DORO-696383 format. One record per residue: y, x, z of N, C-alpha, C in turn; residue number from 1; residue in three letters. Coordinates in steps of 0.02 Angstrom, whole numbers. Layout:
N
r nnorth=Y&neast=X&nup=Z&canorth=Y&caeast=X&caup=Z&cnorth=Y&ceast=X&cup=Z&num=NUM&residuo=ALA
...
***
This chain:
184
r nnorth=-2387&neast=2265&nup=-661&canorth=-2391&caeast=2200&caup=-692&cnorth=-2320&ceast=2179&cup=-713&num=1&residuo=MET
r nnorth=-2313&neast=2159&nup=-773&canorth=-2249&caeast=2141&caup=-801&cnorth=-2238&ceast=2065&cup=-793&num=2&residuo=LYS
r nnorth=-2180&neast=2047&nup=-763&canorth=-2164&caeast=1975&caup=-755&cnorth=-2135&ceast=1948&cup=-819&num=3&residuo=LYS
r nnorth=-2155&neast=1887&nup=-834&canorth=-2128&caeast=1854&caup=-894&cnorth=-2072&ceast=1807&cup=-873&num=4&residuo=ARG
r nnorth=-2013&neast=1819&nup=-898&canorth=-1955&caeast=1776&caup=-885&cnorth=-1946&ceast=1727&cup=-941&num=5&residuo=TYR
r nnorth=-1930&neast=1665&nup=-923&canorth=-1918&caeast=1614&caup=-974&cnorth=-1848&ceast=1620&cup=-1001&num=6&residuo=LEU
r nnorth=-1841&neast=1614&nup=-1065&canorth=-1775&caeast=1616&caup=-1096&cnorth=-1744&ceast=1547&cup=-1094&num=7&residuo=THR
r nnorth=-1679&neast=1544&nup=-1106&canorth=-1644&caeast=1480&caup=-1105&cnorth=-1672&ceast=1433&cup=-1157&num=8&residuo=ILE
r nnorth=-1694&neast=1458&nup=-1212&canorth=-1719&caeast=1417&caup=-1266&cnorth=-1794&ceast=1404&cup=-1262&num=9&residuo=GLY
r nnorth=-1825&neast=1416&nup=-1205&canorth=-1897&caeast=1407&caup=-1198&cnorth=-1915&ceast=1333&cup=-1207&num=10&residuo=ASP
r nnorth=-1955&neast=1318&nup=-1256&canorth=-1971&caeast=1249&caup=-1275&cnorth=-2011&ceast=1213&cup=-1221&num=11&residuo=PHE
r nnorth=-2063&neast=1244&nup=-1193&canorth=-2104&caeast=1211&caup=-1143&cnorth=-2064&ceast=1193&cup=-1080&num=12&residuo=LYS
r nnorth=-2023&neast=1240&nup=-1057&canorth=-1983&caeast=1226&caup=-997&cnorth=-1933&ceast=1170&cup=-1010&num=13&residuo=ARG
r nnorth=-1899&neast=1173&nup=-1067&canorth=-1850&caeast=1121&caup=-1083&cnorth=-1883&ceast=1052&cup=-1089&num=14&residuo=ASN
r nnorth=-1942&neast=1050&nup=-1119&canorth=-1978&caeast=987&caup=-1126&cnorth=-1998&ceast=960&cup=-1057&num=15&residuo=ALA
r nnorth=-2019&neast=1005&nup=-1012&canorth=-2036&caeast=984&caup=-944&cnorth=-1975&ceast=957&cup=-907&num=16&residuo=PHE
r nnorth=-1918&neast=989&nup=-914&canorth=-1857&caeast=967&caup=-880&cnorth=-1837&ceast=897&cup=-906&num=17&residuo=ILE
r nnorth=-1840&neast=887&nup=-971&canorth=-1822&caeast=822&caup=-1000&cnorth=-1871&ceast=769&cup=-976&num=18&residuo=VAL
r nnorth=-1936&neast=784&nup=-976&canorth=-1985&caeast=735&caup=-953&cnorth=-1976&ceast=718&cup=-880&num=19&residuo=ALA
r nnorth=-1963&neast=768&nup=-838&canorth=-1952&caeast=755&caup=-767&cnorth=-1889&ceast=714&cup=-756&num=20&residuo=ALA
r nnorth=-1836&neast=730&nup=-791&canorth=-1774&caeast=692&caup=-785&cnorth=-1784&ceast=620&cup=-807&num=21&residuo=ALA
r nnorth=-1822&neast=609&nup=-860&canorth=-1834&caeast=541&caup=-885&cnorth=-1875&ceast=502&cup=-834&num=22&residuo=ALA
r nnorth=-1926&neast=534&nup=-804&canorth=-1966&caeast=499&caup=-754&cnorth=-1925&ceast=481&cup=-693&num=23&residuo=CYS
r nnorth=-1885&neast=527&nup=-669&canorth=-1843&caeast=512&caup=-611&cnorth=-1792&ceast=459&cup=-628&num=24&residuo=LEU
r nnorth=-1763&neast=461&nup=-687&canorth=-1714&caeast=412&caup=-707&cnorth=-1744&ceast=343&cup=-713&num=25&residuo=GLY
r nnorth=-1802&neast=338&nup=-743&canorth=-1834&caeast=273&caup=-752&cnorth=-1858&ceast=244&cup=-686&num=26&residuo=LEU
r nnorth=-1882&neast=287&nup=-641&canorth=-1906&caeast=260&caup=-577&cnorth=-1849&ceast=237&cup=-532&num=27&residuo=SER
r nnorth=-1788&neast=259&nup=-546&canorth=-1733&caeast=237&caup=-504&cnorth=-1701&ceast=173&cup=-530&num=28&residuo=SER
r nnorth=-1722&neast=151&nup=-589&canorth=-1693&caeast=90&caup=-616&cnorth=-1723&ceast=30&cup=-580&num=29&residuo=CYS
r nnorth=-1683&neast=-21&nup=-571&canorth=-1706&caeast=-82&caup=-538&cnorth=-1722&ceast=-134&cup=-591&num=30&residuo=ASP
r nnorth=-1785&neast=-155&nup=-594&canorth=-1803&caeast=-205&caup=-644&cnorth=-1788&ceast=-275&cup=-620&num=31&residuo=THR
r nnorth=-1775&neast=-284&nup=-555&canorth=-1760&caeast=-350&caup=-528&cnorth=-1684&ceast=-358&cup=-526&num=32&residuo=ASN
r nnorth=-1655&neast=-380&nup=-581&canorth=-1582&caeast=-383&caup=-586&cnorth=-1553&ceast=-440&cup=-544&num=33&residuo=THR
r nnorth=-1592&neast=-490&nup=-528&canorth=-1564&caeast=-545&caup=-488&cnorth=-1550&ceast=-522&cup=-417&num=34&residuo=SER
r nnorth=-1593&neast=-482&nup=-388&canorth=-1579&caeast=-458&caup=-321&cnorth=-1522&ceast=-407&cup=-322&num=35&residuo=SER
r nnorth=-1519&neast=-369&nup=-377&canorth=-1465&caeast=-321&caup=-383&cnorth=-1397&ceast=-355&cup=-387&num=36&residuo=SER
r nnorth=-1393&neast=-409&nup=-425&canorth=-1329&caeast=-443&caup=-430&cnorth=-1313&ceast=-482&cup=-367&num=37&residuo=SER
r nnorth=-1364&neast=-503&nup=-330&canorth=-1352&caeast=-537&caup=-267&cnorth=-1325&ceast=-490&cup=-215&num=38&residuo=ASN
r nnorth=-1342&neast=-426&nup=-221&canorth=-1318&caeast=-378&caup=-174&cnorth=-1242&ceast=-370&cup=-178&num=39&residuo=GLU
r nnorth=-1215&neast=-379&nup=-237&canorth=-1143&caeast=-375&caup=-246&cnorth=-1114&ceast=-443&cup=-235&num=40&residuo=TRP
r nnorth=-1073&neast=-450&nup=-185&canorth=-1036&caeast=-511&caup=-167&cnorth=-1080&ceast=-568&cup=-143&num=41&residuo=ASN
r nnorth=-1145&neast=-563&nup=-146&canorth=-1193&caeast=-612&caup=-121&cnorth=-1170&ceast=-684&cup=-127&num=42&residuo=SER
r nnorth=-1138&neast=-702&nup=-182&canorth=-1116&caeast=-770&caup=-193&cnorth=-1056&ceast=-789&cup=-150&num=43&residuo=GLY
r nnorth=-1032&neast=-744&nup=-109&canorth=-976&caeast=-758&caup=-65&cnorth=-913&ceast=-765&cup=-107&num=44&residuo=GLU
r nnorth=-877&neast=-818&nup=-98&canorth=-814&caeast=-829&caup=-134&cnorth=-760&ceast=-787&cup=-103&num=45&residuo=GLU
r nnorth=-728&neast=-745&nup=-144&canorth=-675&caeast=-703&caup=-120&cnorth=-609&ceast=-734&cup=-142&num=46&residuo=VAL
r nnorth=-567&neast=-753&nup=-95&canorth=-504&caeast=-786&caup=-111&cnorth=-456&ceast=-736&cup=-141&num=47&residuo=ALA
r nnorth=-425&neast=-757&nup=-196&canorth=-375&caeast=-715&caup=-229&cnorth=-313&ceast=-713&cup=-185&num=48&residuo=VAL
r nnorth=-284&neast=-654&nup=-175&canorth=-224&caeast=-650&caup=-133&cnorth=-164&ceast=-683&cup=-168&num=49&residuo=PRO
r nnorth=-114&neast=-700&nup=-128&canorth=-53&caeast=-729&caup=-156&cnorth=-22&ceast=-682&cup=-205&num=50&residuo=ASP
r nnorth=19&neast=-710&nup=-250&canorth=59&caeast=-670&caup=-295&cnorth=121&ceast=-647&cup=-260&num=51&residuo=GLY
r nnorth=165&neast=-613&nup=-297&canorth=226&caeast=-588&caup=-266&cnorth=285&ceast=-594&cup=-314&num=52&residuo=ILE
r nnorth=342&neast=-607&nup=-285&canorth=405&caeast=-607&caup=-323&cnorth=445&ceast=-547&cup=-297&num=53&residuo=ILE
r nnorth=461&neast=-503&nup=-343&canorth=499&caeast=-442&caup=-325&cnorth=567&ceast=-445&cup=-359&num=54&residuo=THR
r nnorth=619&neast=-438&nup=-319&canorth=687&caeast=-435&caup=-345&cnorth=709&ceast=-362&cup=-345&num=55&residuo=GLU
r nnorth=732&neast=-339&nup=-403&canorth=757&caeast=-270&caup=-410&cnorth=830&ceast=-274&cup=-431&num=56&residuo=LEU
r nnorth=871&neast=-233&nup=-400&canorth=943&caeast=-232&caup=-415&cnorth=961&ceast=-163&cup=-439&num=57&residuo=THR
r nnorth=997&neast=-161&nup=-495&canorth=1021&caeast=-98&caup=-524&cnorth=1084&ceast=-77&cup=-487&num=58&residuo=GLU
r nnorth=1081&neast=-22&nup=-450&canorth=1139&caeast=1&caup=-412&cnorth=1185&ceast=46&cup=-453&num=59&residuo=GLU
r nnorth=1158&neast=82&nup=-500&canorth=1194&caeast=125&caup=-546&cnorth=1153&ceast=124&cup=-611&num=60&residuo=ALA
r nnorth=1180&neast=149&nup=-666&canorth=1140&caeast=148&caup=-728&cnorth=1071&ceast=179&cup=-717&num=61&residuo=PRO
r nnorth=1021&neast=139&nup=-729&canorth=950&caeast=157&caup=-721&cnorth=933&ceast=184&cup=-652&num=62&residuo=ASP
r nnorth=964&neast=157&nup=-601&canorth=947&caeast=172&caup=-532&cnorth=936&ceast=105&cup=-496&num=63&residuo=LYS
r nnorth=873&neast=89&nup=-481&canorth=853&caeast=25&caup=-456&cnorth=831&ceast=29&cup=-383&num=64&residuo=TRP
r nnorth=838&neast=-25&nup=-347&canorth=813&caeast=-33&caup=-278&cnorth=779&ceast=-101&cup=-273&num=65&residuo=LYS
r nnorth=729&neast=-106&nup=-231&canorth=697&caeast=-170&caup=-217&cnorth=738&ceast=-204&cup=-164&num=66&residuo=ILE
r nnorth=766&neast=-262&nup=-181&canorth=810&caeast=-296&caup=-134&cnorth=777&ceast=-357&cup=-101&num=67&residuo=THR
r nnorth=721&neast=-380&nup=-129&canorth=686&caeast=-435&caup=-97&cnorth=615&ceast=-438&cup=-124&num=68&residuo=ASP
r nnorth=568&neast=-456&nup=-81&canorth=499&caeast=-471&caup=-100&cnorth=475&ceast=-528&cup=-57&num=69&residuo=GLU
r nnorth=442&neast=-575&nup=-91&canorth=414&caeast=-632&caup=-55&cnorth=351&ceast=-655&cup=-91&num=70&residuo=ARG
r nnorth=306&neast=-685&nup=-54&canorth=243&caeast=-707&caup=-84&cnorth=253&ceast=-773&cup=-119&num=71&residuo=THR
r nnorth=207&neast=-787&nup=-164&canorth=206&caeast=-849&caup=-203&cnorth=134&ceast=-865&cup=-220&num=72&residuo=THR
r nnorth=122&neast=-919&nup=-254&canorth=53&caeast=-935&caup=-274&cnorth=29&ceast=-881&cup=-324&num=73&residuo=SER
r nnorth=-37&neast=-870&nup=-327&canorth=-64&caeast=-815&caup=-366&cnorth=-41&ceast=-812&cup=-439&num=74&residuo=PRO
r nnorth=-30&neast=-869&nup=-470&canorth=-12&caeast=-869&caup=-541&cnorth=63&ceast=-871&cup=-554&num=75&residuo=ASP
r nnorth=104&neast=-863&nup=-503&canorth=177&caeast=-868&caup=-510&cnorth=213&ceast=-802&cup=-497&num=76&residuo=LYS
r nnorth=178&neast=-746&nup=-501&canorth=210&caeast=-681&caup=-489&cnorth=264&ceast=-667&cup=-541&num=77&residuo=SER
r nnorth=317&neast=-634&nup=-519&canorth=371&caeast=-616&caup=-566&cnorth=413&ceast=-561&cup=-537&num=78&residuo=MET
r nnorth=450&neast=-528&nup=-582&canorth=498&caeast=-477&caup=-563&cnorth=566&ceast=-503&cup=-587&num=79&residuo=ALA
r nnorth=614&neast=-507&nup=-542&canorth=682&caeast=-529&caup=-558&cnorth=725&ceast=-467&cup=-559&num=80&residuo=ILE
r nnorth=755&neast=-453&nup=-617&canorth=795&caeast=-393&caup=-627&cnorth=868&ceast=-412&cup=-628&num=81&residuo=LEU
r nnorth=906&neast=-386&nup=-580&canorth=978&caeast=-399&caup=-576&cnorth=1015&ceast=-336&cup=-597&num=82&residuo=LYS
r nnorth=1044&neast=-339&nup=-656&canorth=1078&caeast=-280&caup=-684&cnorth=1147&ceast=-272&cup=-654&num=83&residuo=TYR
r nnorth=1173&neast=-211&nup=-658&canorth=1238&caeast=-193&caup=-630&cnorth=1294&ceast=-233&cup=-663&num=84&residuo=GLN
r nnorth=1287&neast=-250&nup=-726&canorth=1339&caeast=-287&caup=-762&cnorth=1336&ceast=-362&cup=-750&num=85&residuo=ASP
r nnorth=1291&neast=-385&nup=-706&canorth=1288&caeast=-456&caup=-688&cnorth=1233&ceast=-495&cup=-723&num=86&residuo=GLY
r nnorth=1200&neast=-466&nup=-773&canorth=1145&caeast=-500&caup=-807&cnorth=1085&ceast=-506&cup=-759&num=87&residuo=ARG
r nnorth=1047&neast=-559&nup=-769&canorth=985&caeast=-568&caup=-731&cnorth=930&ceast=-582&cup=-782&num=88&residuo=VAL
r nnorth=876&neast=-545&nup=-775&canorth=818&caeast=-552&caup=-820&cnorth=756&ceast=-564&cup=-777&num=89&residuo=ASP
r nnorth=709&neast=-601&nup=-803&canorth=648&caeast=-616&caup=-766&cnorth=588&ceast=-594&cup=-808&num=90&residuo=THR
r nnorth=544&neast=-555&nup=-778&canorth=481&caeast=-536&caup=-810&cnorth=426&ceast=-577&cup=-776&num=91&residuo=LEU
r nnorth=391&neast=-615&nup=-815&canorth=334&caeast=-653&caup=-788&cnorth=284&ceast=-665&cup=-843&num=92&residuo=GLN
r nnorth=225&neast=-687&nup=-824&canorth=173&caeast=-701&caup=-873&cnorth=153&ceast=-639&cup=-912&num=93&residuo=GLY
r nnorth=147&neast=-648&nup=-978&canorth=124&caeast=-595&caup=-1022&cnorth=172&ceast=-536&cup=-1024&num=94&residuo=LEU
r nnorth=238&neast=-549&nup=-1023&canorth=287&caeast=-494&caup=-1023&cnorth=279&ceast=-451&cup=-960&num=95&residuo=ALA
r nnorth=268&neast=-481&nup=-903&canorth=257&caeast=-444&caup=-841&cnorth=191&ceast=-406&cup=-844&num=96&residuo=LEU
r nnorth=139&neast=-438&nup=-868&canorth=74&caeast=-404&caup=-873&cnorth=78&ceast=-343&cup=-918&num=97&residuo=GLN
r nnorth=112&neast=-350&nup=-975&canorth=118&caeast=-293&caup=-1020&cnorth=159&ceast=-237&cup=-989&num=98&residuo=ASN
r nnorth=213&neast=-254&nup=-955&canorth=254&caeast=-202&caup=-923&cnorth=215&ceast=-166&cup=-869&num=99&residuo=ARG
r nnorth=178&neast=-204&nup=-828&canorth=139&caeast=-173&caup=-773&cnorth=81&ceast=-133&cup=-801&num=100&residuo=MET
r nnorth=52&neast=-154&nup=-857&canorth=-2&caeast=-116&caup=-888&cnorth=25&ceast=-49&cup=-912&num=101&residuo=LYS
r nnorth=85&neast=-50&nup=-942&canorth=117&caeast=12&caup=-964&cnorth=133&ceast=57&cup=-905&num=102&residuo=GLU
r nnorth=156&neast=28&nup=-850&canorth=171&caeast=67&caup=-790&cnorth=107&ceast=97&cup=-761&num=103&residuo=VAL
r nnorth=54&neast=57&nup=-757&canorth=-10&caeast=81&caup=-729&cnorth=-40&ceast=136&cup=-773&num=104&residuo=ALA
r nnorth=-33&neast=130&nup=-839&canorth=-60&caeast=181&caup=-884&cnorth=-22&ceast=247&cup=-879&num=105&residuo=ASN
r nnorth=40&neast=245&nup=-856&canorth=82&caeast=305&caup=-850&cnorth=99&ceast=318&cup=-777&num=106&residuo=ASN
r nnorth=54&neast=302&nup=-732&canorth=70&caeast=307&caup=-661&cnorth=88&ceast=378&cup=-639&num=107&residuo=GLN
r nnorth=63&neast=428&nup=-671&canorth=81&caeast=497&caup=-653&cnorth=155&ceast=508&cup=-660&num=108&residuo=GLY
r nnorth=185&neast=479&nup=-711&canorth=257&caeast=485&caup=-722&cnorth=294&ceast=450&cup=-666&num=109&residuo=THR
r nnorth=272&neast=392&nup=-647&canorth=308&caeast=352&caup=-598&cnorth=295&ceast=374&cup=-526&num=110&residuo=TYR
r nnorth=239&neast=407&nup=-514&canorth=225&caeast=432&caup=-446&cnorth=270&ceast=491&cup=-429&num=111&residuo=GLN
r nnorth=293&neast=527&nup=-480&canorth=331&caeast=588&caup=-467&cnorth=401&ceast=575&cup=-440&num=112&residuo=SER
r nnorth=425&neast=515&nup=-445&canorth=490&caeast=500&caup=-415&cnorth=539&ceast=473&cup=-466&num=113&residuo=GLY
r nnorth=602&neast=471&nup=-447&canorth=654&caeast=442&caup=-488&cnorth=663&ceast=369&cup=-470&num=114&residuo=GLY
r nnorth=719&neast=342&nup=-489&canorth=734&caeast=273&caup=-472&cnorth=741&ceast=230&cup=-534&num=115&residuo=PHE
r nnorth=709&neast=250&nup=-590&canorth=708&caeast=209&caup=-650&cnorth=668&ceast=145&cup=-637&num=116&residuo=GLY
r nnorth=674&neast=97&nup=-682&canorth=641&caeast=33&caup=-673&cnorth=565&ceast=40&cup=-665&num=117&residuo=LEU
r nnorth=533&neast=82&nup=-706&canorth=461&caeast=91&caup=-702&cnorth=439&ceast=119&cup=-635&num=118&residuo=GLY
r nnorth=475&neast=170&nup=-610&canorth=457&caeast=200&caup=-545&cnorth=464&ceast=150&cup=-488&num=119&residuo=SER
r nnorth=519&neast=113&nup=-488&canorth=530&caeast=65&caup=-434&cnorth=479&ceast=8&cup=-438&num=120&residuo=VAL
r nnorth=462&neast=-15&nup=-498&canorth=410&caeast=-66&caup=-504&cnorth=344&ceast=-40&cup=-478&num=121&residuo=LEU
r nnorth=328&neast=24&nup=-493&canorth=265&caeast=53&caup=-470&cnorth=260&ceast=53&cup=-394&num=122&residuo=TRP
r nnorth=315&neast=65&nup=-359&canorth=313&caeast=69&caup=-286&cnorth=327&ceast=2&cup=-253&num=123&residuo=TRP
r nnorth=336&neast=-51&nup=-292&canorth=347&caeast=-117&caup=-263&cnorth=280&ceast=-153&cup=-254&num=124&residuo=SER
r nnorth=283&neast=-215&nup=-233&canorth=223&caeast=-256&caup=-229&cnorth=190&ceast=-265&cup=-296&num=125&residuo=GLY
r nnorth=229&neast=-265&nup=-350&canorth=201&caeast=-270&caup=-417&cnorth=155&ceast=-211&cup=-432&num=126&residuo=MET
r nnorth=173&neast=-152&nup=-409&canorth=131&caeast=-94&caup=-418&cnorth=66&ceast=-100&cup=-380&num=127&residuo=GLY
r nnorth=70&neast=-130&nup=-322&canorth=9&caeast=-142&caup=-282&cnorth=-38&ceast=-188&cup=-321&num=128&residuo=MET
r nnorth=-9&neast=-240&nup=-352&canorth=-50&caeast=-286&caup=-391&cnorth=-78&ceast=-252&cup=-454&num=129&residuo=MET
r nnorth=-42&neast=-203&nup=-480&canorth=-64&caeast=-167&caup=-541&cnorth=-115&ceast=-114&cup=-526&num=130&residuo=ALA
r nnorth=-130&neast=-101&nup=-463&canorth=-183&caeast=-54&caup=-446&cnorth=-162&ceast=5&cup=-404&num=131&residuo=GLY
r nnorth=-99&neast=9&nup=-383&canorth=-78&caeast=65&caup=-341&cnorth=-114&ceast=60&cup=-275&num=132&residuo=ARG
r nnorth=-144&neast=115&nup=-253&canorth=-183&caeast=115&caup=-191&cnorth=-143&ceast=142&cup=-132&num=133&residuo=MET
r nnorth=-89&neast=178&nup=-146&canorth=-50&caeast=210&caup=-93&cnorth=-2&ceast=160&cup=-61&num=134&residuo=MET
r nnorth=19&neast=175&nup=0&canorth=68&caeast=134&caup=35&cnorth=135&ceast=138&cup=-2&num=135&residuo=ALA
r nnorth=177&neast=87&nup=5&canorth=241&caeast=88&caup=-29&cnorth=286&ceast=143&cup=0&num=136&residuo=PRO
r nnorth=336&neast=163&nup=-38&canorth=384&caeast=213&caup=-14&cnorth=448&ceast=178&cup=4&num=137&residuo=ARG
r nnorth=469&neast=188&nup=66&canorth=529&caeast=153&caup=91&cnorth=593&ceast=172&cup=54&num=138&residuo=SER
r nnorth=594&neast=229&nup=21&canorth=654&caeast=250&caup=-15&cnorth=670&ceast=204&cup=-74&num=139&residuo=THR
r nnorth=621&neast=167&nup=-97&canorth=632&caeast=121&caup=-154&cnorth=657&ceast=53&cup=-132&num=140&residuo=TYR
r nnorth=658&neast=40&nup=-67&canorth=679&caeast=-25&caup=-41&cnorth=751&ceast=-20&cup=-16&num=141&residuo=TYR
r nnorth=788&neast=-74&nup=-25&canorth=858&caeast=-76&caup=-3&cnorth=863&ceast=-69&cup=73&num=142&residuo=ALA
r nnorth=815&neast=-97&nup=109&canorth=812&caeast=-89&caup=182&cnorth=740&ceast=-97&cup=205&num=143&residuo=ASN
r nnorth=723&neast=-70&nup=263&canorth=653&caeast=-71&caup=286&cnorth=627&ceast=-142&cup=298&num=144&residuo=PRO
r nnorth=670&neast=-189&nup=314&canorth=648&caeast=-258&caup=326&cnorth=615&ceast=-289&cup=266&num=145&residuo=GLY
r nnorth=640&neast=-273&nup=206&canorth=611&caeast=-300&caup=144&cnorth=540&ceast=-275&cup=136&num=146&residuo=VAL
r nnorth=529&neast=-212&nup=149&canorth=462&caeast=-183&caup=142&cnorth=415&ceast=-210&cup=197&num=147&residuo=MET
r nnorth=439&neast=-214&nup=258&canorth=397&caeast=-237&caup=314&cnorth=378&ceast=-310&cup=307&num=148&residuo=ASN
r nnorth=418&neast=-350&nup=274&canorth=405&caeast=-421&caup=267&cnorth=340&ceast=-435&cup=228&num=149&residuo=ARG
r nnorth=321&neast=-389&nup=184&canorth=261&caeast=-400&caup=144&cnorth=201&ceast=-358&cup=167&num=150&residuo=THR
r nnorth=204&neast=-330&nup=226&canorth=149&caeast=-289&caup=252&cnorth=84&ceast=-329&cup=256&num=151&residuo=GLU
r nnorth=86&neast=-389&nup=281&canorth=25&caeast=-431&caup=286&cnorth=-2&ceast=-445&cup=217&num=152&residuo=ALA
r nnorth=41&neast=-457&nup=169&canorth=20&caeast=-470&caup=101&cnorth=-17&ceast=-409&cup=72&num=153&residuo=TRP
r nnorth=10&neast=-349&nup=82&canorth=-22&caeast=-289&caup=58&cnorth=-91&ceast=-280&cup=89&num=154&residuo=ARG
r nnorth=-97&neast=-296&nup=153&canorth=-162&caeast=-292&caup=186&cnorth=-212&ceast=-341&cup=155&num=155&residuo=GLN
r nnorth=-188&neast=-401&nup=137&canorth=-231&caeast=-451&caup=104&cnorth=-255&ceast=-426&cup=36&num=156&residuo=ASN
r nnorth=-210&neast=-395&nup=-2&canorth=-229&caeast=-368&caup=-67&cnorth=-282&ceast=-314&cup=-59&num=157&residuo=VAL
r nnorth=-272&neast=-270&nup=-10&canorth=-320&caeast=-216&caup=2&cnorth=-388&ceast=-245&cup=23&num=158&residuo=GLN
r nnorth=-389&neast=-294&nup=67&canorth=-451&caeast=-326&caup=88&cnorth=-486&ceast=-360&cup=29&num=159&residuo=SER
r nnorth=-447&neast=-392&nup=-13&canorth=-474&caeast=-425&caup=-73&cnorth=-509&ceast=-373&cup=-117&num=160&residuo=TYR
r nnorth=-477&neast=-317&nup=-128&canorth=-507&caeast=-264&caup=-171&cnorth=-573&ceast=-241&cup=-142&num=161&residuo=ARG
r nnorth=-575&neast=-231&nup=-76&canorth=-636&caeast=-206&caup=-45&cnorth=-692&ceast=-258&cup=-48&num=162&residuo=GLN
r nnorth=-677&neast=-321&nup=-34&canorth=-728&caeast=-373&caup=-35&cnorth=-752&ceast=-388&cup=-106&num=163&residuo=ARG
r nnorth=-707&neast=-383&nup=-155&canorth=-724&caeast=-400&caup=-223&cnorth=-766&ceast=-346&cup=-257&num=164&residuo=ALA
r nnorth=-766&neast=-285&nup=-232&canorth=-801&caeast=-231&caup=-266&cnorth=-858&ceast=-200&cup=-226&num=165&residuo=THR
r nnorth=-863&neast=-210&nup=-161&canorth=-913&caeast=-176&caup=-121&cnorth=-977&ceast=-216&cup=-116&num=166&residuo=ALA
r nnorth=-1034&neast=-182&nup=-116&canorth=-1098&caeast=-217&caup=-105&cnorth=-1101&ceast=-241&cup=-32&num=167&residuo=PRO
r nnorth=-1131&neast=-299&nup=-22&canorth=-1133&caeast=-327&caup=45&cnorth=-1183&ceast=-291&cup=90&num=168&residuo=THR
r nnorth=-1237&neast=-265&nup=61&canorth=-1287&caeast=-233&caup=103&cnorth=-1270&ceast=-160&cup=118&num=169&residuo=SER
r nnorth=-1228&neast=-131&nup=78&canorth=-1211&caeast=-61&caup=89&cnorth=-1262&ceast=-13&cup=59&num=170&residuo=GLY
r nnorth=-1316&neast=-39&nup=31&canorth=-1366&caeast=4&caup=2&cnorth=-1384&ceast=-22&cup=-68&num=171&residuo=ARG
r nnorth=-1386&neast=23&nup=-115&canorth=-1406&caeast=4&caup=-182&cnorth=-1435&ceast=64&cup=-218&num=172&residuo=SER
r nnorth=-1465&neast=53&nup=-276&canorth=-1491&caeast=108&caup=-316&cnorth=-1558&ceast=133&cup=-294&num=173&residuo=GLY
r nnorth=-1572&neast=196&nup=-308&canorth=-1637&caeast=225&caup=-298&cnorth=-1662&ceast=222&cup=-226&num=174&residuo=TYR
r nnorth=-1619&neast=233&nup=-178&canorth=-1640&caeast=237&caup=-108&cnorth=-1636&ceast=170&cup=-70&num=175&residuo=PHE
r nnorth=-1624&neast=115&nup=-105&canorth=-1616&caeast=50&caup=-73&cnorth=-1677&ceast=32&cup=-30&num=176&residuo=ARG
r nnorth=-1736&neast=40&nup=-55&canorth=-1796&caeast=18&caup=-20&cnorth=-1826&ceast=71&cup=25&num=177&residuo=ASN
r nnorth=-1795&neast=127&nup=31&canorth=-1820&caeast=180&caup=74&cnorth=-1798&ceast=167&cup=146&num=178&residuo=ARG
r nnorth=-1842&neast=181&nup=191&canorth=-1822&caeast=173&caup=262&cnorth=-1791&ceast=239&cup=286&num=179&residuo=SER
r nnorth=-1750&neast=234&nup=337&canorth=-1716&caeast=294&caup=363&cnorth=-1735&ceast=304&cup=435&num=180&residuo=THR
r nnorth=-1721&neast=363&nup=461&canorth=-1735&caeast=377&caup=531&cnorth=-1797&ceast=419&cup=540&num=181&residuo=GLY
r nnorth=-1804&neast=448&nup=598&canorth=-1860&caeast=493&caup=612&cnorth=-1926&ceast=457&cup=621&num=182&residuo=ALA
r nnorth=-1923&neast=395&nup=648&canorth=-1985&caeast=359&caup=664&cnorth=-2013&ceast=321&cup=605&num=183&residuo=GLY
r nnorth=-1984&neast=324&nup=547&canorth=-2008&caeast=283&caup=491&cnorth=-2063&ceast=316&cup=453&num=184&residuo=SER
***
């Protein structure tokens, strides 16, 4: 007896796979969007963490260190740049947002090291606000006390991210209404 093997282009099999996938996909969709949205954050107000003021000092041409960080109200974040020649520049508002967006979009460049302005901003509290998930690197700070002073603030930012994005019930999607365990 000769076995018949299906070819990759077999129309009946491909139609069956598409139909099965469509049925499984549609049955996993939740038509009750109000309960779905309630599952996320359940109306709980998540307090925005404090902002941060980061002072960076240029020690040599394009070699920066973080010399001070302190918290501020959420809408008052800024980076104070102290150049080697005595100039002082402040990045805040839209200029700061644009600079941090550019840093976040090129984070691979800044993660690799160096002490240029972008790299040091990435490893400062500003980088944490821009989306950096890793712990700060002490080599970018003028002294460990500056970095340790904002440890509680970094924990608050991390907690804020988790509360603002995680579902409260821990279960969502296709298996939400399924019971678990051997006795169910």
